N, C-alpha and C positions, 0 to 999 in steps of 0.2 A: 747638704743633699748633693749627691753626685750629679753633675751636669754634663751636657754634651761636649763641652770643651775638653774634657779629659781624654777624648779619643784622639786629639791632635798629637802627632808623634812626639813633638818636643816636650809637651806637658806630661805625656804618658811616661817618657823616659825620666823626667824629673821625679815622678811619683815612685818609680822603681828605685831611684837613688835615695829618695826620702825614706822609703820603707826599709831599705837595707841599712840605713843609719839609725833607725829607731825600732829595730826588731824587738827590743826588750826594754823594760824600764828598770832602773837601778833598784836592787834589793839589798837590804842590810843583812849581813850574815846572821843566820839564826832567827831571823824575823820573818813573819808572813809577808808575801809579796804585796807591795803597795798597789792599789787600784790605779789604772791609767787615768791621767787627767782627762777631763771632759773634752778638751780641745783635740785630743788625739783620737777620739772615737771614730770620726769620719774616715780616717786613714785606713781603718780596718775594712770598710766597704771598698775603699779605693784599692786596697791590697787584693781582694778577691776579684774585683773588676779587672785589674791588671793581669792577674793569673788567667782569667777567662779569655782575655784578648790573646795572650801568649798561647794558650791551648788551641784557640780557634785558628791562629796562624799556623799551627802545626797539624791542622786538620783533625784535632781531637775534639769533635763536636760534643760528645757526651760529657767529657770533663769540663769543657767550656760552659756547658749548660749548668752543671753543678756549681761551678765557681760564680757564675753570674747570678744564679738563684740565691746563693749565700750572700752576695753583695746586696741583692734586693731585700733579703730578709733583714739585714742589718740597717739598710736605708730604705724603708718601705715607701717613703714619700718622694721617691725619684721616678717620675714617669720615663725618664731617659733610660734608666736601668731596665725598666719593664719593656721598653721598646727593644733594647738590645737583646733581652732574653727571648722575646718573640721572634726576632730575626734569627737567633740561633736555632730555635725550634723549626723555623722555616728552612734553614740550611739542612737540618736533619730530615726534613720531609714531613714533619708533624704539623700540618697546617691547622688542624683543629685546635691544638694546644696554643699555637701562635694567635689564632683568632680569639680564643678564650682570654688570653692575657691582655690583648688590646681592649676587648670589651670591658674587662674588669678595670683597667686603667681609666677608661673613659667614664665609668660610673663615678669615679673619684675626681677625675679632672676632665669634665665634659668639653672644656674649651681648649684642650691641648692639641694644637694643630699638627705636630709631628706624629702623634699617635693616630689621629684621624687619617692622615696621609698614608701611614703604614697600613692601617686597616683597609683603606680603599685599595691599596696595592695588593693586599692579600685576597680581597674579593675579586679583583681583576684576575689574579693568578688562578682562581677557582672558576673563572668565567661567570661569576655572580654579578653581572653588570648592573642590575638595579641597585644592589647594595653598595657597589663601588660609587655609582653616580650620587647616591644619597650622602656618602661621606664627603665626596668632593664638593657637593653643594654646601654642606655645612661648613667646610673650610672656607669657601668663598664668602659665606655670611660673616665669618670671623675675620677674614683677611681678604677683602675684595681684590687686592692686587697680587694675590698668590698665583703666579704663572703656572706652577706645577699642578695645582688643583684644576685650573681652567683647562690645561692641556689634557689631563687624564679624564676630566669630565667629558670633553669632546670625544675622546677615543671610546669611552664607555657608551656614550649615546650612539656613536657610529656603529659599534658592535651590536647594539640593539636595533639597528636600522632606522633610528630616529634621525634621519639626515637633516631635516630642517633645524632641529634643536642642536644637533652636532655642529652644523655650520655656524649657528649663532654663537655657540660656545667658543669656537675657534676665532670668530670675528671679534669677540670681546677680548680674547687673549691678545690678538694682534693690535688692539687699541692700546694695550699696556706695553707689549713688547713687539713693535712692528717688524723687527728683524729676527724673530724667533723662527729659525729656518724649518724646524719640524712642524711648527704650527702652520706656516705657509704651505708646507708640503701636504699635510693632512687636509687642510682646507681645499687645496687644489684637487685632491682625490675625491673629496666629498662633492665638490662642484661637478666634477666629471661624472660621478655616479648619478647626480641629479640632472644631467644633460645641460648644465649651465656651462657650455663649452668655452665661451669667450672669457668668462670669469676664471674657469679652470686654467686656461692658457696663461692668463695674467699671473695667477698664483704660482704656477710652475716656473714661469719666467722670473718672478720675484725670488723664489727659492734658489734658482740658479745664479741670480745676482749675489745672493748671500753666500752661497757655497757652489762655485762654478763646477766643481768636480763631483757633485753629488749624483752618482750613477743612476739611482732609482728615479730621480726626478727627470733626468734626461730621457730614459727609456719610456717613462710614463707620458712625457710630452710627445715623444715620437708616436706612441700608440694613439694618443689623442688625435694627432694629425692624420694618422692612417685611417682611424675610424670615421673621420670626416672627408676622406678621400683628398686630403691636402698633401699629395705625394711630394711635391717640391719642398714643402716645409719639413716634412718627415725626413727627407733625404738630408736636408741641412743639419738637422739634429743628429742623425746618425754619423754624418761626416765629422761633426765636432766631437762626437763620442769616440770614434776610432782614432782621431787625431790625438786625443788624450790617453786612450787605452788601446794602443795598436795591436796588442796580442789577444784582445777579446774577439775571437773569430766569429762567435754567434752574431755579434752586431754587424760584422762585415758581411756575413751571409744575408742578413736582413737588408743591409744597404744594397748588396748586389741584386737581390730580388726586386727591390724598388726600382733600381736602374733598368731592370728587364721590363718592368711594367711600363716604363717610359721609353722603351726601345733604345736605350742608351747602352748599346752592346759593348762598346770599347771599355766604358767605365765599369760595367758589370763584370766583364772578363778580368779586368785588373783586380777587382775586389776578391773574386774567387781564387785568383792566383795568389793573392796575399794570404788567403785562408790556408792554402796548401803550404805556405812557408812556415806557418805556425803548426799546422796539423796535416802533415803530408798524406795521411791515409783518409782524410775526411771524405766519406762517400758522397755526401750531398754536394760538396763543392765539385768533385770530379764528375758526377753525373750532370750537374748544371753546365759545366764547361763543355761537356760533350754535346749537350743540347744547343749551346751557343754556337759551337762549330757547325752543327747541323743547320741552324737558322741562317748562318752566314755562308752556307754553301761549301763548307769544308767537310764533305760527307765522309771521306775515307778516314780522316782524323777523328771524326765523331764515332765512326764504327770501331776504330781501334781502341779508343778510350772506353767505350761501353763494353766491348768484348773483354777487356782487362777486368772490368768490374764484375762481369758475369763469371769469369774464372774464379774470382775471389768470393763471390756471393751467389753460387749457383741456385740456391733456393729462394733468392729474392726475386720473385717472378715479375715484379714491376720493372726491374732492370732488364730482365730477360725479354720482356715484352717490348721495351723501348729499343733494345738491340734489334729485335726482329723487325720493328717498323723502320729502323734506319736502313737495314738491308733492303727492305721493300722500297724505300725511298730512292736508293741508288740502283734499284733494279737487279739486285743479286738475289733472285727469287729462291734459288736452291738453299742458300744459307738462311734466308728469311723463313722458309718452311721448316728447315731443320731446327732453327732456334725456337720458333713458336710451338713446334711439337714437343718441345721440352717442358712446356707448361702443363701441369696436370689439368684434366678436364674439370676438376672441382674448382 
């Protein structure tokens, strides 16, 4: 019976060499061909399996399906071949056929873990979360330490908004694999959604201990702090982020905004200037720098910056309005009136 190990590159190459050396059996001249010895029969399934893999590598999915189907016809007792055929149908976009193959395989081999994991994945792909959760629960019954099943059970439950059960699933996963970084991350997000903020913070921190450059965890931790108005802690996270990823100007904009909330104008100005080094035309950064100039009494510089933006974006009336208020602030009333009259009454 064809087994999973055949997919390994070295053994697959060995099969190709083996098949090329036994492509035919010796035939006596003038006599009927001898039947192949029984020991050689599995190689026929291996031959079609190998052809299927080669066709798939060349993006010939239909041909790959035909070859894998032939391999399964010859070796019908191989759940691995059935799984591979289901995956090929998935590649083709025929999810219903892939589902049918998995269900048929499980009728014959109800305890096959790989097929149940595959079926769970197909259900997830179709957003049939209850079906997916059922398959992953069955895998856990068969193999309680299967981390893949526990992880995707948690994600399935989270998608169904069953947050208590999802949290429990990820907590069980982390008892088995404490350093499962995606398990820690998802549990942190679930705790956050449950407003269990201290536990969420701890899990985000744990995730970043395991993978310090995991961007999503850093941003989510910063959002967590912002939501609790822990601005200094949020600033610390964003500072670490831009130190690791200096060209991610959106994070610099956020860091600059937080500095402004804390009235740390020098640091805010520096961050927005850094944004312009990466994206010289960034409208948000230029507008904010003008407002910082206004706040710090540099009125003419603020007016010049905002006037340049108005020339570039004459129908962005928020910018036009800000320029008008700057002119009013510096008592240039004629320009203030002229600018504000440029905004439609609507």
